[in-house]
C-alpha positions in Angstrom: 0.0 0.0 0.0 1.2 3.5 -0.8 -0.2 6.7 0.5 1.4 9.9 -0.5 0.5 13.1 1.4 1.3 16.5 0.0 0.2 20.1 -0.4 0.5 21.4 -3.9 2.0 24.8 -4.5 -0.8 27.4 -4.7 -2.8 25.9 -1.8 -3.0 27.5 1.6 0.2 27.0 3.6 1.2 26.5 6.3 -1.5 24.4 7.9 -1.1 21.6 10.4 -2.2 19.0 7.8 -1.6 18.1 4.2 -4.3 19.0 1.7 -4.1 15.9 -0.5 -3.6 12.2 0.0 -3.2 9.8 -3.0 -3.6 6.2 -2.1 -3.1 3.0 -4.1 -4.3 -0.3 -2.7 -7.3 -2.5 -2.5 -8.5 -2.6 1.2 -10.2 0.4 2.8 -10.2 0.7 6.5 -12.7 3.0 8.2 -12.5 3.6 12.0 -15.7 4.9 13.4 -15.8 7.9 15.7 -13.4 7.3 18.6 -13.8 9.2 21.9 -11.8 9.6 25.1 -12.9 6.4 26.8 -11.0 3.4 28.1 -12.1 0.0 26.8 -14.3 -0.5 29.9 -16.1 2.9 29.1 -14.3 4.9 31.8 -14.0 8.6 30.7 -10.5 9.9 30.1 -9.6 13.6 30.7 -12.9 15.1 31.6 -13.1 18.8 30.7 -9.7 18.6 29.0 -9.7 19.1 25.2 -6.0 18.2 24.8 -6.3 15.1 26.9 -9.4 14.0 25.1 -7.9 14.5 21.6 -4.9 12.4 22.7 -7.0 9.6 24.0 -9.3 9.6 21.0 -6.3 9.3 18.8 -4.9 6.5 20.9 -8.2 4.6 20.5 -8.1 5.3 16.7 -4.6 3.8 16.6 -6.0 0.6 18.3 -8.7 0.4 15.7 -6.3 0.8 12.8 -3.9 -1.8 14.3 -6.8 -4.2 14.7 -7.3 -4.0 10.9 -3.6 -4.4 10.2 -3.1 -0.7 9.4 -1.3 2.2 11.1 -1.3 6.0 10.8 1.2 5.5 7.9 -1.7 4.1 5.9 -4.0 7.0 6.7 -5.8 8.8 3.9 -7.7 11.2 6.2 -8.9 12.2 9.6 -12.1 13.9 10.7 -12.4 15.5 14.1 -15.7 16.6 15.6 -15.2 19.1 18.5 -18.0 20.3 20.7 -18.6 24.0 21.1 -15.7 24.8 18.8 -14.1 28.2 18.7 -10.8 29.3 17.0 -9.2 30.0 20.4 -9.3 26.3 21.1 -6.8 25.4 18.4 -3.9 25.6 20.9 -5.4 23.0 23.2 -6.5 20.9 20.2 -3.0 20.8 18.7 -1.4 20.2 22.1 -3.4 17.0 22.2 -2.3 15.9 18.8 1.4 16.7 19.5 1.3 15.1 22.9 0.5 11.7 21.4 1.9 11.8 17.8 5.2 10.1 18.4 3.6 7.5 20.7 1.1 6.4 18.1 3.2 6.9 14.9 1.2 9.9 13.7 3.4 12.0 11.5 3.1 15.8 11.5 1.9 17.6 9.5 -1.3 15.5 9.7 -2.7 13.7 6.7 -5.7 15.5 5.1 -8.0 16.4 8.0 -11.2 18.2 8.8 -12.1 19.8 12.1 -15.9 20.2 12.4 -17.4 22.1 15.2 -20.6 20.6 16.6 -22.9 21.7 19.4 -23.1 18.3 21.1 -21.8 14.7 20.8 -23.7 11.7 22.3 -22.8 12.4 25.9 -22.2 15.8 27.6 -18.6 15.0 28.7 -17.5 14.0 25.2 -15.5 17.0 23.8 -14.0 15.3 20.7 -14.6 12.4 18.3 -12.1 11.2 15.7 -12.8 9.2 12.5 -10.1 7.7 10.3 -9.9 6.3 6.8 -6.9 4.2 5.7 -5.9 2.2 2.6 -4.1 -1.1 2.5 -2.9 -3.4 -0.3 
């Protein structure tokens, strides 16, 4: 499997992610929205956006690994963040940076979207992460 991330000249730069991913392979891996919960459902990092981003990414890594993939195979990430406002970007990126090396997530990120939402399924959930990867 090959995934190439890049940002063509003429696109907005710098941003903390690449704008384009080109993948070749036959097996798509989709990891559903992951949140900051341990396997037994225990909440992680209540009221801490950075901590919840880090844990949601750890859980995403477990899902990818279970399918035989890793962040190296990632085509894109989608983040949903409750009550988003631009001043939260520092905390959000702190969560990404805190866990990137641990889980093998290269920076800048692959193509990514950050979508602000009013509410996720439980009031203490601040962030949800979805991932799409491609394998041979």
